[in-house]
C-alpha positions in Angstrom: 0.0 -0.1 0.0 3.1 2.2 -0.4 2.2 5.6 -1.9 4.1 8.9 -2.4 1.3 10.9 -0.7 -1.6 9.5 1.3 -4.9 11.2 1.7 -7.9 11.2 4.0 -9.6 8.3 2.1 -6.4 6.3 2.7 -6.8 6.9 6.4 -10.2 5.6 6.5 -9.2 2.5 4.5 -6.2 1.8 6.9 -8.6 2.2 9.9 -11.1 -0.3 8.2 -8.2 -2.8 7.7 -6.8 -2.5 11.2 -10.4 -3.0 12.7 -11.2 -5.8 10.1 -11.3 -9.6 10.6 -7.6 -10.0 10.0 -6.5 -6.6 11.5 -4.5 -5.7 14.5 -5.6 -7.4 17.8 -5.2 -4.2 19.7 -7.2 -2.0 17.4 -9.9 -4.6 17.1 -10.3 -4.7 21.0 -10.6 -0.9 21.5 -14.0 0.6 22.5 -15.5 4.2 22.8 -14.5 4.0 26.5 -11.0 2.7 26.1 -10.2 5.4 23.5 -11.4 8.4 25.6 -8.1 8.8 27.3 -6.3 8.8 24.0 -8.6 11.6 22.6 -7.7 13.7 25.5 -4.0 13.0 25.5 -3.7 13.7 21.8 -5.5 17.0 22.2 -3.2 18.2 24.8 -0.1 17.1 22.9 -1.4 19.1 19.9 -1.8 22.0 22.1 1.7 21.7 23.4 3.0 21.6 19.8 1.1 24.9 19.2 2.6 26.3 22.4 6.1 25.4 21.2 5.4 26.8 17.7 6.9 23.5 16.4 5.2 23.2 12.8 6.5 19.6 12.3 5.2 18.5 15.6 1.9 20.3 15.0 1.5 18.4 11.8 2.2 15.1 13.4 -0.2 15.7 16.5 -2.9 17.1 14.3 -2.8 13.7 12.5 -3.0 12.0 15.9 -6.1 13.9 16.8 -7.6 13.3 13.3 -7.0 9.5 13.9 -9.0 9.6 17.0 -12.0 10.9 15.1 -11.6 8.5 12.3 -11.1 5.6 14.9 -14.1 6.3 17.0 -16.2 7.0 13.7 -15.1 3.5 12.5 -16.4 1.9 15.8 -19.6 3.8 15.3 -19.9 2.4 11.8 -19.5 -1.1 13.0 -22.3 -0.5 15.6 -24.5 0.9 12.9 -24.7 4.4 14.3 -22.9 6.6 11.9 -19.7 6.7 9.9 -17.0 9.5 9.1 -19.1 10.7 6.2 -21.9 11.5 8.6 -19.5 13.3 10.9 -18.1 15.4 7.9 -21.6 16.1 6.7 -22.8 17.1 10.1 -19.9 19.6 10.7 -20.2 21.1 7.2 -23.9 21.7 7.6 -23.3 23.2 11.0 -20.7 25.6 9.8 -22.8 26.6 6.9 -25.9 27.2 9.1 -23.9 29.2 11.7 -22.5 31.5 9.1 -25.5 32.8 7.2 -23.6 36.1 6.7 -21.2 34.2 4.4 -23.4 31.4 2.9 -26.8 33.0 3.1 -29.8 31.7 5.0 -32.9 32.7 6.9 -30.9 34.6 9.5 -28.5 36.5 7.2 -30.4 39.7 7.8 -29.3 39.7 11.4 -25.8 40.1 10.2 -26.5 42.9 7.7 -25.0 45.9 9.6 -22.1 44.0 11.4 -18.5 44.7 10.4 -15.4 42.7 10.8 -14.7 44.6 14.0 -17.9 43.6 15.7 -16.4 40.3 17.2 -18.7 40.5 20.3 -21.8 40.8 18.2 -20.7 37.9 15.9 -20.2 35.7 19.0 -23.5 36.7 20.4 -25.2 35.6 17.1 -23.2 32.4 17.0 -24.3 31.6 20.6 -27.9 32.3 19.8 -27.9 30.2 16.8 -26.2 27.3 18.7 -28.8 27.6 21.5 -31.6 27.3 19.0 -29.9 24.3 17.3 -29.6 22.5 20.5 -33.1 23.2 21.6 -32.0 24.9 24.8 -34.9 26.9 26.3 -32.9 28.9 28.8 -29.2 30.1 29.2 -29.1 27.8 32.4 -29.5 24.9 30.0 -26.5 26.3 28.0 -24.4 26.4 31.2 -25.4 23.0 32.4 -24.6 21.5 28.9 -20.9 22.5 29.3 -19.2 19.1 29.9 -18.5 18.3 33.5 -15.5 16.1 32.1 -13.6 19.3 31.2 -10.8 20.4 33.6 -12.4 22.7 36.2 -10.5 25.8 35.2 -11.5 25.3 31.6 -15.1 24.7 32.4 -15.2 27.7 34.8 -14.0 29.9 32.0 -16.7 28.6 29.6 -19.5 29.0 32.3 -18.5 32.5 33.2 -18.2 33.5 29.4 -21.6 32.1 28.6 -23.0 33.8 31.6 -21.6 37.2 30.6 -22.9 36.7 27.1 -26.4 36.4 28.5 -26.0 39.6 30.5 -24.8 38.5 34.0 -21.4 39.9 34.5 -19.3 38.9 37.4 -18.2 42.5 37.9 -21.8 43.1 38.7 -22.9 40.0 40.8 -19.5 39.9 42.8 -19.7 43.6 43.6 -20.0 43.1 47.5 -17.8 40.0 47.7 -14.9 40.8 49.9 -12.6 38.1 48.5 -13.4 39.3 44.9 -12.7 42.9 45.8 -9.4 42.0 47.5 -8.3 40.2 44.2 -9.7 43.0 42.0 -7.6 45.5 44.1 -4.4 43.5 43.5 -5.1 43.1 39.9 -5.8 46.8 39.7 -2.1 47.5 40.7 -1.1 45.6 37.5 -2.6 48.1 35.1 0.6 49.4 33.6 2.1 45.8 33.0 2.0 43.9 29.8 -0.5 41.1 29.1 2.3 38.5 29.5 3.4 40.0 32.9 -0.2 39.9 34.1 -0.6 36.4 32.9 2.6 35.4 34.9 1.3 37.0 38.1 -2.2 35.4 37.7 -0.5 32.0 37.2 1.6 32.4 40.2 -1.6 33.4 42.2 -3.5 30.3 41.1 -0.5 28.1 41.9 -0.4 29.6 45.5 -4.1 28.7 45.8 -3.2 25.2 44.9 -0.4 25.1 47.4 -2.9 26.4 50.1 -5.4 23.8 49.1 -2.9 21.0 49.5 -1.6 22.3 52.8 -5.3 22.0 54.0 -5.9 18.7 52.3 -8.4 20.2 49.8 -8.7 18.9 46.2 -8.6 22.2 44.2 -10.2 20.5 41.2 -13.2 19.3 43.3 -13.4 22.6 45.1 -13.6 24.6 41.9 -16.1 22.1 40.5 -18.3 22.6 43.6 -18.1 26.5 43.1 -19.1 26.2 39.4 -22.1 24.1 40.4 -23.2 26.8 42.9 -22.5 29.5 40.2 -24.9 27.8 37.8 -27.6 27.2 40.4 -27.5 30.9 41.4 -27.5 32.0 37.7 -30.6 29.8 37.3 -32.3 31.5 40.2 -31.7 34.9 38.5 -32.8 33.7 35.1 -36.0 32.0 36.3 -36.8 35.2 38.5 -36.4 37.4 35.5 -38.6 35.0 33.3 -41.3 35.0 36.0 -41.5 38.8 35.5 -41.4 38.6 31.7 -37.9 39.9 31.4 -34.6 38.7 29.8 -31.4 38.8 31.9 -30.0 41.7 29.8 -33.2 43.7 30.8 -32.4 43.5 34.6 -30.5 46.3 36.3 -27.1 45.5 38.0 -28.7 46.3 41.3 -31.5 43.8 40.7 -28.9 41.2 39.7 -27.0 41.6 42.9 -30.2 41.5 44.9 -31.3 38.3 43.2 -27.8 36.8 43.6 -27.7 37.5 47.4 -31.3 36.0 47.6 -30.0 32.9 45.8 -27.1 32.8 48.3 -29.6 33.0 51.3 -31.9 30.4 49.8 -28.9 28.0 49.4 -27.8 28.6 52.9 -31.4 28.0 54.3 -31.3 24.6 52.5 -28.2 23.4 54.4 
């Protein structure tokens, strides 16, 4: 099967041979569950190659990530669920549907007055379209759908981002939080530093939190996961309170958000 240049179809064929009757015993024995760790490992290795700006390594690691998709899709085909062509078809349709300003479509008019500088507006439209596609009825549904399998820091970032996108900014809801105020005061001292310098300091700060957690025999990952769940529950309280009054989150004043956030805090405390 020696060739000067292999293509995507060759990869699919190789995978079918490896999983076939006379294929590799190891490849034939793999399942969705057994392959999960490799999907994660290969993704992080690809990220490391990007961080290292190593194009040769990036090319190889992207191939390893692609293999995971083809491998899992082959298992799905054997199970009669879907195949790699369904995966490709699905992502193509999704990209076309979510870019009506490029490919046209029923929502293309929503993008009519947006310019290339309107990144936040484009992201907002993207999130709205995604929400409709998934059939989410509330923004809380969106937050809850963010995979719990993600590392807690990554999940926290996505939850906070999507909460802000809906109109609930942490600058508002944490306004009277003493711990947050103390951190903000420290961050305020960094205003004249570069982005890289601030990033280094924040990294050091997070590492110190991990050290404090270890000293007190606290698992930082579990602690943050618990805090994320509390955040989502309180966000749900605010969103449902707004809906009961026929309002969207973006229609509520900052003062009202703070009041509802504190109410949610008190409600959670009463349940303990």
